[in-house]
N, C-alpha and C positions, 0 to 999 in steps of 0.2 A: 658425504651427503649429496644426494642427487639433486640437480638443478631442475626447476620446473620451467617448461617451455614458456617463453614470454607471451606467446599467443594465447595459451591457456589462462595465464594470469590476466590478460586483457579481457578475455571472455568472462572470467569470474567477476572482475570489476564492473564490466558492463551489465551483467546479470543482476548484480547487487544494486547498481544505480537505477535500473528499471524498477525494481521492487521499492527502493527508497523513494523514488519519484512518485509512484502510485500512492504510497502511504502518506507522504508529505502533502499530497493533494487533498487527502481526506481531512486535513486540519484547516482548510480554507472554508470557513463558514461565516454567515449562514448561506446555505445552498438554495438554489432553485433547481428544479429537476434538470433543466438544460445545462446548468453548471456541472451537476453531478455526472450527467452523461458525457459531457465534454472532458472533464478533468479526471474522472475515475473510470466509468464504464468503458470508455474507449481504450483504456490502458490495460484492462484485465487480460485480454489474450496474450499480450507480451509478457505480463507479469506471471501468468501461468507457465509460459514457456521457460522463463528465467527460473522460476521455482523448481521446475522439473530438472533443469540443469544443475541447480545448486543443491538439490535434495541429497546428493551423495556426500556433501560437505557438512551437513547439519543432521542432528539426530532425528528431527521431524520438521515437516512443513505443514503439519495438519492444521494448526491455527490459522496460518496464512490462507490455506486453501478454503477453510470454512468461511473466512472473511470474504474471500473472492466470490464464493457461492452466494453469500448474503447480498453482497454489493451488486452482483449480476441480476438479482431478482428485484432490485429497486426500480419501480416504474411509476410511482406516484408519491406525492408529498407525505402522505400518512406513513408510508414505509420508510421514507428517508429520515424522518424525525428521530427514531430510536438510534440510528447510527450517529447522527449529529450529537445527540445527548451523550452517548457513550464517549465520543471523542472529545467533547468539551470537558468531561470529567478528568481527562488526562492533565488538563491545564491547572487543576486545583492546587497542585503542589508548587507551581511556579508563581513568581511575582508578576503581576499583570504588567504588560508593556506600557499600557496607558497610564500607569501610576496610581490607580485607585484600587 
């Protein structure tokens, strides 16, 4: 079995962490537009670069790229709300941290 260069493994791990960091920032709500710009929009270029690098490892990155396109176009509160609502739906299956 051929060993993978440790530098390549580090680059893969870094690329994944960039994407995970961006996605985890989307779970911080409620947002203000300034929060969204600071926590999400500012990270989109790095996430796109990371996704391009990782695209050879995964069957598709289409859904991530579509999300990045939508997030990039958010420039007012009315556009932000649908993303907030979609991400809060992910929490429905989890027991609330607050205990209610």
